CHARMM internal coordinates of N, CA and C (Angstrom, degrees):
IC EDIT
DIST 1 N 1 CA 1.5207
DIST 1 CA 1 C 1.5315
ANGL 1 N 1 CA 1 C 107.69
DIST 1 C 2 N 1.3958
ANGL 1 CA 1 C 2 N 112.90
DIHE 1 N 1 CA 1 C 2 N 132.90
DIST 2 N 2 CA 1.4915
ANGL 1 C 2 N 2 CA 112.08
DIHE 1 CA 1 C 2 N 2 CA 176.30
DIST 2 CA 2 C 1.4764
ANGL 2 N 2 CA 2 C 111.77
DIHE 1 C 2 N 2 CA 2 C -85.22
DIST 2 C 3 N 1.3430
ANGL 2 CA 2 C 3 N 109.54
DIHE 2 N 2 CA 2 C 3 N 146.72
DIST 3 N 3 CA 1.4872
ANGL 2 C 3 N 3 CA 115.61
DIHE 2 CA 2 C 3 N 3 CA 174.07
DIST 3 CA 3 C 1.4058
ANGL 3 N 3 CA 3 C 116.54
DIHE 2 C 3 N 3 CA 3 C -62.57
DIST 3 C 4 N 1.3953
ANGL 3 CA 3 C 4 N 116.18
DIHE 3 N 3 CA 3 C 4 N 149.39
DIST 4 N 4 CA 1.5017
ANGL 3 C 4 N 4 CA 117.75
DIHE 3 CA 3 C 4 N 4 CA 175.48
DIST 4 CA 4 C 1.5838
ANGL 4 N 4 CA 4 C 107.77
DIHE 3 C 4 N 4 CA 4 C -63.91
DIST 4 C 5 N 1.3121
ANGL 4 CA 4 C 5 N 119.26
DIHE 4 N 4 CA 4 C 5 N 150.15
DIST 5 N 5 CA 1.4789
ANGL 4 C 5 N 5 CA 121.59
DIHE 4 CA 4 C 5 N 5 CA 174.86
DIST 5 CA 5 C 1.4711
ANGL 5 N 5 CA 5 C 112.08
DIHE 4 C 5 N 5 CA 5 C -78.82
DIST 5 C 6 N 1.3351
ANGL 5 CA 5 C 6 N 115.45
DIHE 5 N 5 CA 5 C 6 N -30.24
DIST 6 N 6 CA 1.4704
ANGL 5 C 6 N 6 CA 125.10
DIHE 5 CA 5 C 6 N 6 CA 179.78
DIST 6 CA 6 C 1.3774
ANGL 6 N 6 CA 6 C 119.63
DIHE 5 C 6 N 6 CA 6 C -169.63
DIST 6 C 7 N 1.2803
ANGL 6 CA 6 C 7 N 124.92
DIHE 6 N 6 CA 6 C 7 N 161.19
DIST 7 N 7 CA 1.4926
ANGL 6 C 7 N 7 CA 125.07
DIHE 6 CA 6 C 7 N 7 CA 175.38
DIST 7 CA 7 C 1.5476
ANGL 7 N 7 CA 7 C 109.04
DIHE 6 C 7 N 7 CA 7 C -122.49
DIST 7 C 8 N 1.2509
ANGL 7 CA 7 C 8 N 117.67
DIHE 7 N 7 CA 7 C 8 N 146.18
DIST 8 N 8 CA 1.4330
ANGL 7 C 8 N 8 CA 124.49
DIHE 7 CA 7 C 8 N 8 CA 175.50
DIST 8 CA 8 C 1.5301
ANGL 8 N 8 CA 8 C 105.84
DIHE 7 C 8 N 8 CA 8 C -107.61
DIST 8 C 9 N 1.3416
ANGL 8 CA 8 C 9 N 121.43
DIHE 8 N 8 CA 8 C 9 N 118.79
DIST 9 N 9 CA 1.4406
ANGL 8 C 9 N 9 CA 120.32
DIHE 8 CA 8 C 9 N 9 CA -174.28
DIST 9 CA 9 C 1.5013
ANGL 9 N 9 CA 9 C 105.17
DIHE 8 C 9 N 9 CA 9 C -128.18
DIST 9 C 10 N 1.4309
ANGL 9 CA 9 C 10 N 111.52
DIHE 9 N 9 CA 9 C 10 N 113.87
DIST 10 N 10 CA 1.3808
ANGL 9 C 10 N 10 CA 118.44
DIHE 9 CA 9 C 10 N 10 CA 174.11
DIST 10 CA 10 C 1.5509
ANGL 10 N 10 CA 10 C 109.53
DIHE 9 C 10 N 10 CA 10 C -96.71
DIST 10 C 11 N 1.3619
ANGL 10 CA 10 C 11 N 116.31
DIHE 10 N 10 CA 10 C 11 N 98.26
DIST 11 N 11 CA 1.4194
ANGL 10 C 11 N 11 CA 114.03
DIHE 10 CA 10 C 11 N 11 CA -168.31
DIST 11 CA 11 C 1.4584
ANGL 11 N 11 CA 11 C 116.91
DIHE 10 C 11 N 11 CA 11 C -83.27
DIST 11 C 12 N 1.3127
ANGL 11 CA 11 C 12 N 119.46
DIHE 11 N 11 CA 11 C 12 N -6.37
DIST 12 N 12 CA 1.4971
ANGL 11 C 12 N 12 CA 121.48
DIHE 11 CA 11 C 12 N 12 CA 171.85
DIST 12 CA 12 C 1.5274
ANGL 12 N 12 CA 12 C 108.11
DIHE 11 C 12 N 12 CA 12 C -150.58
DIST 12 C 13 N 1.2647
ANGL 12 CA 12 C 13 N 110.48
DIHE 12 N 12 CA 12 C 13 N 156.93
DIST 13 N 13 CA 1.6030
ANGL 12 C 13 N 13 CA 117.65
DIHE 12 CA 12 C 13 N 13 CA 171.45
DIST 13 CA 13 C 1.5626
ANGL 13 N 13 CA 13 C 107.91
DIHE 12 C 13 N 13 CA 13 C -114.70
DIST 13 C 14 N 1.3208
ANGL 13 CA 13 C 14 N 118.96
DIHE 13 N 13 CA 13 C 14 N 14.50
DIST 14 N 14 CA 1.4124
ANGL 13 C 14 N 14 CA 118.71
DIHE 13 CA 13 C 14 N 14 CA -168.99
DIST 14 CA 14 C 1.5379
ANGL 14 N 14 CA 14 C 111.68
DIHE 13 C 14 N 14 CA 14 C -93.99
DIST 14 C 15 N 1.3573
ANGL 14 CA 14 C 15 N 118.14
DIHE 14 N 14 CA 14 C 15 N 24.08
DIST 15 N 15 CA 1.4495
ANGL 14 C 15 N 15 CA 120.18
DIHE 14 CA 14 C 15 N 15 CA 177.95
DIST 15 CA 15 C 1.5744
ANGL 15 N 15 CA 15 C 107.36
DIHE 14 C 15 N 15 CA 15 C -74.22
DIST 15 C 16 N 1.4179
ANGL 15 CA 15 C 16 N 116.36
DIHE 15 N 15 CA 15 C 16 N 127.96
DIST 16 N 16 CA 1.3270
ANGL 15 C 16 N 16 CA 121.32
DIHE 15 CA 15 C 16 N 16 CA 178.56
DIST 16 CA 16 C 1.5721
ANGL 16 N 16 CA 16 C 118.23
DIHE 15 C 16 N 16 CA 16 C -70.45
DIST 16 C 17 N 1.3714
ANGL 16 CA 16 C 17 N 112.58
DIHE 16 N 16 CA 16 C 17 N -10.32
DIST 17 N 17 CA 1.4800
ANGL 16 C 17 N 17 CA 116.55
DIHE 16 CA 16 C 17 N 17 CA -173.00
DIST 17 CA 17 C 1.5846
ANGL 17 N 17 CA 17 C 108.62
DIHE 16 C 17 N 17 CA 17 C -80.78
DIST 17 C 18 N 1.2758
ANGL 17 CA 17 C 18 N 114.26
DIHE 17 N 17 CA 17 C 18 N 159.60
DIST 18 N 18 CA 1.5025
ANGL 17 C 18 N 18 CA 118.12
DIHE 17 CA 17 C 18 N 18 CA -177.04
DIST 18 CA 18 C 1.5195
ANGL 18 N 18 CA 18 C 107.76
DIHE 17 C 18 N 18 CA 18 C -125.26
DIST 18 C 19 N 1.3578
ANGL 18 CA 18 C 19 N 118.30
DIHE 18 N 18 CA 18 C 19 N 51.74
DIST 19 N 19 CA 1.4366
ANGL 18 C 19 N 19 CA 124.17
DIHE 18 CA 18 C 19 N 19 CA 178.92
DIST 19 CA 19 C 1.5621
ANGL 19 N 19 CA 19 C 110.79
DIHE 18 C 19 N 19 CA 19 C -55.81
DIST 19 C 20 N 1.3274
ANGL 19 CA 19 C 20 N 120.50
DIHE 19 N 19 CA 19 C 20 N 131.04
DIST 20 N 20 CA 1.5226
ANGL 19 C 20 N 20 CA 119.18
DIHE 19 CA 19 C 20 N 20 CA -176.96
DIST 20 CA 20 C 1.5709
ANGL 20 N 20 CA 20 C 109.46
DIHE 19 C 20 N 20 CA 20 C -69.41
DIST 20 C 21 N 1.2629
ANGL 20 CA 20 C 21 N 121.57
DIHE 20 N 20 CA 20 C 21 N -19.64
DIST 21 N 21 CA 1.5014
ANGL 20 C 21 N 21 CA 121.45
DIHE 20 CA 20 C 21 N 21 CA -179.47
DIST 21 CA 21 C 1.5512
ANGL 21 N 21 CA 21 C 113.03
DIHE 20 C 21 N 21 CA 21 C -93.18
DIST 21 C 22 N 1.3475
ANGL 21 CA 21 C 22 N 118.62
DIHE 21 N 21 CA 21 C 22 N -3.37
DIST 22 N 22 CA 1.4643
ANGL 21 C 22 N 22 CA 123.21
DIHE 21 CA 21 C 22 N 22 CA -170.31
DIST 22 CA 22 C 1.6248
ANGL 22 N 22 CA 22 C 109.07
DIHE 21 C 22 N 22 CA 22 C -76.16
DIST 22 C 23 N 1.2877
ANGL 22 CA 22 C 23 N 116.63
DIHE 22 N 22 CA 22 C 23 N 141.70
DIST 23 N 23 CA 1.4277
ANGL 22 C 23 N 23 CA 119.63
DIHE 22 CA 22 C 23 N 23 CA 174.48
DIST 23 CA 23 C 1.5442
ANGL 23 N 23 CA 23 C 120.34
DIHE 22 C 23 N 23 CA 23 C -85.71
DIST 23 C 24 N 1.3545
ANGL 23 CA 23 C 24 N 114.02
DIHE 23 N 23 CA 23 C 24 N 0.61
DIST 24 N 24 CA 1.4768
ANGL 23 C 24 N 24 CA 117.91
DIHE 23 CA 23 C 24 N 24 CA 175.00
DIST 24 CA 24 C 1.4978
ANGL 24 N 24 CA 24 C 111.48
DIHE 23 C 24 N 24 CA 24 C -54.66
DIST 24 C 25 N 1.2259
ANGL 24 CA 24 C 25 N 119.50
DIHE 24 N 24 CA 24 C 25 N 143.32
DIST 25 N 25 CA 1.3964
ANGL 24 C 25 N 25 CA 125.17
DIHE 24 CA 24 C 25 N 25 CA 174.48
DIST 25 CA 25 C 1.5411
ANGL 25 N 25 CA 25 C 116.75
DIHE 24 C 25 N 25 CA 25 C -62.31
DIST 25 C 26 N 1.3108
ANGL 25 CA 25 C 26 N 120.80
DIHE 25 N 25 CA 25 C 26 N 148.40
DIST 26 N 26 CA 1.5300
ANGL 25 C 26 N 26 CA 118.39
DIHE 25 CA 25 C 26 N 26 CA 176.62
DIST 26 CA 26 C 1.5295
ANGL 26 N 26 CA 26 C 107.99
DIHE 25 C 26 N 26 CA 26 C -60.77
DIST 26 C 27 N 1.2783
ANGL 26 CA 26 C 27 N 120.05
DIHE 26 N 26 CA 26 C 27 N -47.22
DIST 27 N 27 CA 1.4322
ANGL 26 C 27 N 27 CA 120.44
DIHE 26 CA 26 C 27 N 27 CA 178.60
DIST 27 CA 27 C 1.5952
ANGL 27 N 27 CA 27 C 106.64
DIHE 26 C 27 N 27 CA 27 C -85.94
DIST 27 C 28 N 1.3391
ANGL 27 CA 27 C 28 N 117.72
DIHE 27 N 27 CA 27 C 28 N 101.56
DIST 28 N 28 CA 1.4469
ANGL 27 C 28 N 28 CA 116.53
DIHE 27 CA 27 C 28 N 28 CA -177.51
DIST 28 CA 28 C 1.5126
ANGL 28 N 28 CA 28 C 113.11
DIHE 27 C 28 N 28 CA 28 C -60.47
DIST 28 C 29 N 1.2984
ANGL 28 CA 28 C 29 N 115.89
DIHE 28 N 28 CA 28 C 29 N 144.69
DIST 29 N 29 CA 1.4468
ANGL 28 C 29 N 29 CA 119.10
DIHE 28 CA 28 C 29 N 29 CA 176.75
DIST 29 CA 29 C 1.5384
ANGL 29 N 29 CA 29 C 108.75
DIHE 28 C 29 N 29 CA 29 C -71.56
DIST 29 C 30 N 1.4234
ANGL 29 CA 29 C 30 N 109.83
DIHE 29 N 29 CA 29 C 30 N 136.76
DIST 30 N 30 CA 1.5089
ANGL 29 C 30 N 30 CA 114.36
DIHE 29 CA 29 C 30 N 30 CA 172.55
DIST 30 CA 30 C 1.5184
ANGL 30 N 30 CA 30 C 114.26
DIHE 29 C 30 N 30 CA 30 C -64.22
DIST 30 C 31 N 1.3364
ANGL 30 CA 30 C 31 N 113.61
DIHE 30 N 30 CA 30 C 31 N 150.98
DIST 31 N 31 CA 1.4764
ANGL 30 C 31 N 31 CA 119.31
DIHE 30 CA 30 C 31 N 31 CA -177.84
DIST 31 CA 31 C 1.5199
ANGL 31 N 31 CA 31 C 108.76
DIHE 30 C 31 N 31 CA 31 C -55.08
DIST 31 C 32 N 1.3370
ANGL 31 CA 31 C 32 N 119.52
DIHE 31 N 31 CA 31 C 32 N -38.05
DIST 32 N 32 CA 1.4088
ANGL 31 C 32 N 32 CA 124.84
DIHE 31 CA 31 C 32 N 32 CA -170.34
DIST 32 CA 32 C 1.5207
ANGL 32 N 32 CA 32 C 107.12
DIHE 31 C 32 N 32 CA 32 C -68.83
DIST 32 C 33 N 1.3607
ANGL 32 CA 32 C 33 N 124.65
DIHE 32 N 32 CA 32 C 33 N -18.99
DIST 33 N 33 CA 1.4378
ANGL 32 C 33 N 33 CA 124.53
DIHE 32 CA 32 C 33 N 33 CA 177.98
DIST 33 CA 33 C 1.5228
ANGL 33 N 33 CA 33 C 111.15
DIHE 32 C 33 N 33 CA 33 C -92.69
DIST 33 C 34 N 1.2241
ANGL 33 CA 33 C 34 N 118.68
DIHE 33 N 33 CA 33 C 34 N -0.88
DIST 34 N 34 CA 1.5039
ANGL 33 C 34 N 34 CA 122.01
DIHE 33 CA 33 C 34 N 34 CA -179.93
DIST 34 CA 34 C 1.5884
ANGL 34 N 34 CA 34 C 111.08
DIHE 33 C 34 N 34 CA 34 C -87.28
DIST 34 C 35 N 1.2522
ANGL 34 CA 34 C 35 N 115.80
DIHE 34 N 34 CA 34 C 35 N 151.50
DIST 35 N 35 CA 1.3958
ANGL 34 C 35 N 35 CA 122.99
DIHE 34 CA 34 C 35 N 35 CA 171.70
DIST 35 CA 35 C 1.5388
ANGL 35 N 35 CA 35 C 113.74
DIHE 34 C 35 N 35 CA 35 C -60.21
DIST 35 C 36 N 1.2268
ANGL 35 CA 35 C 36 N 116.85
DIHE 35 N 35 CA 35 C 36 N 145.80
DIST 36 N 36 CA 1.5575
ANGL 35 C 36 N 36 CA 117.41
DIHE 35 CA 35 C 36 N 36 CA 174.94
DIST 36 CA 36 C 1.5198
ANGL 36 N 36 CA 36 C 109.38
DIHE 35 C 36 N 36 CA 36 C -83.19
DIST 36 C 37 N 1.3089
ANGL 36 CA 36 C 37 N 115.64
DIHE 36 N 36 CA 36 C 37 N 169.26
DIST 37 N 37 CA 1.4856
ANGL 36 C 37 N 37 CA 119.51
DIHE 36 CA 36 C 37 N 37 CA 179.27
DIST 37 CA 37 C 1.5067
ANGL 37 N 37 CA 37 C 111.01
DIHE 36 C 37 N 37 CA 37 C -61.70
DIST 37 C 38 N 1.2467
ANGL 37 CA 37 C 38 N 120.04
DIHE 37 N 37 CA 37 C 38 N -34.14
DIST 38 N 38 CA 1.5665
ANGL 37 C 38 N 38 CA 121.69
DIHE 37 CA 37 C 38 N 38 CA -178.99
DIST 38 CA 38 C 1.5219
ANGL 38 N 38 CA 38 C 105.16
DIHE 37 C 38 N 38 CA 38 C -72.13
DIST 38 C 39 N 1.3624
ANGL 38 CA 38 C 39 N 122.62
DIHE 38 N 38 CA 38 C 39 N -34.04
DIST 39 N 39 CA 1.4800
ANGL 38 C 39 N 39 CA 123.72
DIHE 38 CA 38 C 39 N 39 CA -177.49
DIST 39 CA 39 C 1.5298
ANGL 39 N 39 CA 39 C 107.82
DIHE 38 C 39 N 39 CA 39 C -72.43
DIST 39 C 40 N 1.4087
ANGL 39 CA 39 C 40 N 118.47
DIHE 39 N 39 CA 39 C 40 N -39.28
DIST 40 N 40 CA 1.4512
ANGL 39 C 40 N 40 CA 121.42
DIHE 39 CA 39 C 40 N 40 CA 173.94
DIST 40 CA 40 C 1.4452
ANGL 40 N 40 CA 40 C 114.25
DIHE 39 C 40 N 40 CA 40 C -62.58
DIST 40 C 41 N 1.3592
ANGL 40 CA 40 C 41 N 117.62
DIHE 40 N 40 CA 40 C 41 N -41.63
DIST 41 N 41 CA 1.4357
ANGL 40 C 41 N 41 CA 124.08
DIHE 40 CA 40 C 41 N 41 CA 177.62
DIST 41 CA 41 C 1.6206
ANGL 41 N 41 CA 41 C 107.61
DIHE 40 C 41 N 41 CA 41 C -58.44
DIST 41 C 42 N 1.2778
ANGL 41 CA 41 C 42 N 114.26
DIHE 41 N 41 CA 41 C 42 N -40.26
DIST 42 N 42 CA 1.4726
ANGL 41 C 42 N 42 CA 119.67
DIHE 41 CA 41 C 42 N 42 CA 179.68
DIST 42 CA 42 C 1.5054
ANGL 42 N 42 CA 42 C 110.34
DIHE 41 C 42 N 42 CA 42 C -65.96
DIST 42 C 43 N 1.3116
ANGL 42 CA 42 C 43 N 116.04
DIHE 42 N 42 CA 42 C 43 N -42.50
DIST 43 N 43 CA 1.5359
ANGL 42 C 43 N 43 CA 121.98
DIHE 42 CA 42 C 43 N 43 CA 178.07
DIST 43 CA 43 C 1.5168
ANGL 43 N 43 CA 43 C 109.21
DIHE 42 C 43 N 43 CA 43 C -57.12
DIST 43 C 44 N 1.3622
ANGL 43 CA 43 C 44 N 114.47
DIHE 43 N 43 CA 43 C 44 N -46.59
DIST 44 N 44 CA 1.4457
ANGL 43 C 44 N 44 CA 119.42
DIHE 43 CA 43 C 44 N 44 CA -173.58
DIST 44 CA 44 C 1.5125
ANGL 44 N 44 CA 44 C 109.70
DIHE 43 C 44 N 44 CA 44 C -73.27
DIST 44 C 45 N 1.4136
ANGL 44 CA 44 C 45 N 120.93
DIHE 44 N 44 CA 44 C 45 N -30.59
DIST 45 N 45 CA 1.4233
ANGL 44 C 45 N 45 CA 124.71
DIHE 44 CA 44 C 45 N 45 CA 178.20
DIST 45 CA 45 C 1.5733
ANGL 45 N 45 CA 45 C 105.96
DIHE 44 C 45 N 45 CA 45 C -68.40
DIST 45 C 46 N 1.3702
ANGL 45 CA 45 C 46 N 112.00
DIHE 45 N 45 CA 45 C 46 N -46.43
DIST 46 N 46 CA 1.5703
ANGL 45 C 46 N 46 CA 111.67
DIHE 45 CA 45 C 46 N 46 CA 177.98
DIST 46 CA 46 C 1.4881
ANGL 46 N 46 CA 46 C 113.71
DIHE 45 C 46 N 46 CA 46 C -57.06
DIST 46 C 47 N 1.3341
ANGL 46 CA 46 C 47 N 116.67
DIHE 46 N 46 CA 46 C 47 N -42.92
DIST 47 N 47 CA 1.5660
ANGL 46 C 47 N 47 CA 123.64
DIHE 46 CA 46 C 47 N 47 CA 178.65
DIST 47 CA 47 C 1.4473
ANGL 47 N 47 CA 47 C 106.31
DIHE 46 C 47 N 47 CA 47 C -58.34
DIST 47 C 48 N 1.2440
ANGL 47 CA 47 C 48 N 122.55
DIHE 47 N 47 CA 47 C 48 N -42.73
DIST 48 N 48 CA 1.4067
ANGL 47 C 48 N 48 CA 125.03
DIHE 47 CA 47 C 48 N 48 CA -172.95
DIST 48 CA 48 C 1.5127
ANGL 48 N 48 CA 48 C 107.66
DIHE 47 C 48 N 48 CA 48 C -71.12
DIST 48 C 49 N 1.2809
ANGL 48 CA 48 C 49 N 118.68
DIHE 48 N 48 CA 48 C 49 N -43.48
DIST 49 N 49 CA 1.4688
ANGL 48 C 49 N 49 CA 125.66
DIHE 48 CA 48 C 49 N 49 CA 175.11
DIST 49 CA 49 C 1.5381
ANGL 49 N 49 CA 49 C 109.13
DIHE 48 C 49 N 49 CA 49 C -55.99
DIST 49 C 50 N 1.2591
ANGL 49 CA 49 C 50 N 120.80
DIHE 49 N 49 CA 49 C 50 N -41.16
DIST 50 N 50 CA 1.4650
ANGL 49 C 50 N 50 CA 122.10
DIHE 49 CA 49 C 50 N 50 CA 174.35
DIST 50 CA 50 C 1.5441
ANGL 50 N 50 CA 50 C 117.17
DIHE 49 C 50 N 50 CA 50 C -68.05
DIST 50 C 51 N 1.3225
ANGL 50 CA 50 C 51 N 113.61
DIHE 50 N 50 CA 50 C 51 N -11.37
DIST 51 N 51 CA 1.4319
ANGL 50 C 51 N 51 CA 118.03
DIHE 50 CA 50 C 51 N 51 CA 177.53
DIST 51 CA 51 C 1.6121
ANGL 51 N 51 CA 51 C 112.23
DIHE 50 C 51 N 51 CA 51 C 98.56
DIST 51 C 52 N 1.2975
ANGL 51 CA 51 C 52 N 112.58
DIHE 51 N 51 CA 51 C 52 N 12.58
DIST 52 N 52 CA 1.4970
ANGL 51 C 52 N 52 CA 118.93
DIHE 51 CA 51 C 52 N 52 CA 177.14
DIST 52 CA 52 C 1.5666
ANGL 52 N 52 CA 52 C 109.50
DIHE 51 C 52 N 52 CA 52 C -74.22
DIST 52 C 53 N 1.3174
ANGL 52 CA 52 C 53 N 115.80
DIHE 52 N 52 CA 52 C 53 N 120.60
DIST 53 N 53 CA 1.5734
ANGL 52 C 53 N 53 CA 116.02
DIHE 52 CA 52 C 53 N 53 CA 177.74
DIST 53 CA 53 C 1.4353
ANGL 53 N 53 CA 53 C 111.57
DIHE 52 C 53 N 53 CA 53 C -61.87
DIST 53 C 54 N 1.2479
ANGL 53 CA 53 C 54 N 121.82
DIHE 53 N 53 CA 53 C 54 N 129.70
DIST 54 N 54 CA 1.4817
ANGL 53 C 54 N 54 CA 127.97
DIHE 53 CA 53 C 54 N 54 CA 176.14
DIST 54 CA 54 C 1.4846
ANGL 54 N 54 CA 54 C 110.92
DIHE 53 C 54 N 54 CA 54 C -112.71
DIST 54 C 55 N 1.3379
ANGL 54 CA 54 C 55 N 115.11
DIHE 54 N 54 CA 54 C 55 N 127.43
DIST 55 N 55 CA 1.4758
ANGL 54 C 55 N 55 CA 120.26
DIHE 54 CA 54 C 55 N 55 CA 179.08
DIST 55 CA 55 C 1.6024
ANGL 55 N 55 CA 55 C 107.87
DIHE 54 C 55 N 55 CA 55 C -98.77
DIST 55 C 56 N 1.3198
ANGL 55 CA 55 C 56 N 112.01
DIHE 55 N 55 CA 55 C 56 N 146.46
DIST 56 N 56 CA 1.4245
ANGL 55 C 56 N 56 CA 120.65
DIHE 55 CA 55 C 56 N 56 CA 179.17
DIST 56 CA 56 C 1.5302
ANGL 56 N 56 CA 56 C 109.65
DIHE 55 C 56 N 56 CA 56 C -113.44
END
COOR INIT
IC SEED 1 N 1 CA 1 C
IC BUILD
């Protein structure tokens, strides 16, 4: 299996801005439906295990 070249992670949809080019949904996701910090850390760890380069 080839490693992913990159990942795109949108960690929240709670931005109050309404930029016309933004990909956030019109109905913003409630905070309770978002991943926790620990869950995101696990996502990034899994991506790293697959060989995806992660930038800091």
